C-alpha positions in Angstrom: 13.8 -34.0 -71.6 11.8 -30.9 -70.7 12.4 -27.2 -71.1 13.3 -27.3 -67.4 16.2 -29.7 -68.2 17.5 -27.7 -71.2 17.3 -24.1 -70.2 20.3 -22.8 -68.3 20.1 -21.5 -64.7 20.1 -17.9 -65.8 17.0 -18.3 -68.0 13.7 -18.4 -66.2 11.7 -21.5 -67.0 8.5 -19.5 -66.7 9.8 -16.9 -69.2 10.6 -19.7 -71.6 7.2 -21.3 -71.2 5.5 -17.9 -71.7 7.5 -17.3 -74.9 6.6 -20.7 -76.3 2.9 -20.1 -75.3 2.8 -16.7 -77.0 4.5 -17.9 -80.2 2.5 -21.1 -80.6 -0.8 -19.2 -80.1 0.2 -16.3 -82.5 1.4 -18.7 -85.2 -1.8 -20.8 -84.9 -4.1 -17.8 -85.1 -2.1 -16.2 -87.9 -2.9 -19.4 -89.9 -6.5 -19.5 -88.7 -6.0 -23.0 -87.4 -8.1 -24.4 -84.6 -6.6 -26.3 -81.7 -7.7 -29.5 -83.4 -6.0 -28.6 -86.6 -2.7 -27.8 -85.0 -3.0 -31.1 -83.0 -3.6 -33.0 -86.3 -0.8 -31.3 -88.2 1.8 -31.8 -85.4 0.8 -35.1 -83.9 0.6 -33.4 -80.5 -2.5 -34.1 -78.5 -5.1 -31.2 -78.3 -4.8 -31.3 -74.5 -1.0 -30.8 -74.7 -1.5 -27.9 -77.1 -3.9 -26.3 -74.7 -1.4 -26.7 -71.8 1.4 -25.2 -74.0 -0.7 -22.2 -75.0 -1.6 -21.7 -71.4 2.1 -21.8 -70.4 1.1 -24.6 -67.9 3.6 -27.2 -69.0 7.2 -27.8 -69.8 7.0 -29.5 -73.2 9.7 -32.0 -74.3 12.1 -31.2 -77.1 10.3 -33.7 -79.3 7.0 -32.0 -78.7 8.5 -28.6 -79.5 10.1 -30.0 -82.7 6.8 -31.5 -83.9 5.0 -28.2 -83.3 7.7 -26.1 -85.0 7.7 -28.5 -88.0 3.9 -28.1 -88.3 4.4 -24.3 -88.5 7.4 -24.6 -90.7 9.6 -22.7 -88.3 12.7 -23.4 -86.2 12.5 -24.5 -82.6 14.5 -21.3 -81.9 11.5 -19.3 -83.1 9.3 -20.8 -80.3 12.0 -20.0 -77.7 12.7 -16.4 -78.7 11.7 -13.7 -76.2 8.3 -12.3 -77.2 9.6 -8.8 -77.7 11.6 -9.0 -81.0 14.5 -6.6 -81.3 16.2 -5.2 -84.4 19.6 -5.9 -82.8 20.1 -8.5 -80.2 23.2 -9.7 -78.5 23.1 -12.9 -76.5 25.6 -14.7 -74.3 26.4 -18.4 -75.0 25.6 -19.3 -71.4 22.1 -17.9 -71.8 21.4 -20.2 -74.8 19.3 -23.3 -74.3 21.0 -26.7 -74.2 18.8 -28.9 -76.4 21.0 -32.0 -76.2 23.2 -33.5 -73.5 25.5 -36.4 -74.1 26.2 -39.1 -71.6 29.8 -37.9 -71.0 29.4 -34.1 -70.7 28.9 -33.1 -74.3 26.1 -30.8 -75.4 24.3 -29.2 -78.3 23.5 -25.5 -77.6 21.2 -23.4 -79.9 23.0 -20.0 -79.9 20.7 -18.1 -82.2 18.1 -18.5 -84.9 16.2 -16.5 -87.4 13.1 -17.3 -89.4 12.7 -14.7 -92.1 12.8 -15.5 -94.9 14.8 -18.8 -94.4 15.2 -20.6 -91.1 18.8 -20.4 -90.0 20.1 -21.7 -86.8 23.5 -21.3 -85.2 24.6 -24.2 -82.9 27.6 -24.9 -80.6 28.3 -28.6 -80.2 30.7 -30.4 -77.9 31.2 -34.1 -78.2 33.2 -35.9 -75.5 35.1 -39.0 -76.6 32.7 -41.8 -77.4 29.6 -39.6 -77.7 27.4 -39.4 -80.8 24.2 -37.7 -81.8 21.9 -38.8 -84.6 19.3 -36.5 -86.2 16.2 -37.9 -87.9 14.9 -36.8 -91.3 14.3 -33.1 -91.5 12.3 -30.8 -93.9 13.3 -31.0 -97.6 16.1 -28.8 -98.7 17.7 -28.5 -95.2 21.5 -28.0 -95.3 24.1 -28.0 -92.6 27.5 -26.5 -92.5 29.7 -28.0 -89.7 33.0 -26.4 -88.8 35.3 -28.3 -86.4 37.1 -25.9 -84.0 38.9 -28.6 -82.1 39.3 -32.3 -82.2 37.9 -34.5 -84.9 34.4 -35.7 -85.7 32.9 -38.3 -88.0 29.9 -37.0 -89.8 27.5 -39.7 -91.2 25.3 -38.6 -94.1 23.0 -41.2 -95.6 25.1 -44.0 -94.2 28.5 -42.7 -95.4 31.1 -41.6 -92.9 33.2 -38.4 -93.4 36.1 -37.6 -91.1 36.3 -33.9 -90.4 39.4 -32.6 -88.7 40.0 -29.3 -86.7 40.0 -26.4 -89.1 37.8 -28.2 -91.7 34.2 -27.5 -92.7 31.7 -30.0 -94.2 28.6 -28.8 -96.1 25.9 -31.4 -96.7 22.2 -31.9 -97.3 20.7 -32.6 -93.9 17.2 -33.6 -94.9 18.1 -37.3 -94.5 19.2 -39.1 -91.3 22.6 -37.9 -90.3 24.8 -37.7 -87.2 28.0 -36.7 -85.6 30.3 -38.9 -83.4 33.6 -38.4 -81.7 35.9 -41.5 -82.1 38.9 -39.6 -80.8 40.4 -39.2 -77.4 39.8 -35.4 -77.0 36.7 -33.3 -76.9 35.5 -32.2 -80.3 34.1 -28.7 -80.6 31.9 -27.7 -83.5 30.0 -24.8 -84.9 27.0 -25.8 -86.9 24.8 -23.6 -89.2 21.5 -25.2 -90.2 19.5 -23.7 -93.1 16.0 -24.6 -94.1 14.7 -22.7 -97.1 11.5 -20.7 -96.9 8.4 -22.7 -97.9 
């Protein structure tokens, strides 16, 4: 999956690539890292890093996640428009879709902040039969999942927890975890992810 696949029609792919390029370069230079050092820390090839900083490629979500992890920031930070505002209002339809299920479900990153903690606000929809599994995350990461409609099974460290509409589950998300919809109706979730500074 590339940025081209995940950014909605109203969002310019070139604008997204430019924002990612500017943020990656600024974060790298602020840490006095060479291209080789960022490559080594992220596991992304030096050639790909050069392409990203030159806004000449549509990096995959996995690549963006590895680079964001190397810097200790959220993926949302890399996708933010370069001109930061004190107050910003965004429409859900302008937010990037970072996951698409096989039956029409999606995970949309509505907003994110990175100072001092990394906090992300997500909208998730899981069609019947869909599931999403997240790999291990940075230490201390937490998730709060509120089910707006339907019902979802949240798996944390191998244990299943059934969460009904109107309920919220709060858990440590620095281990493998996931969501799945075993019901017959679409499940709608709001997810807040928090990664402590440092």
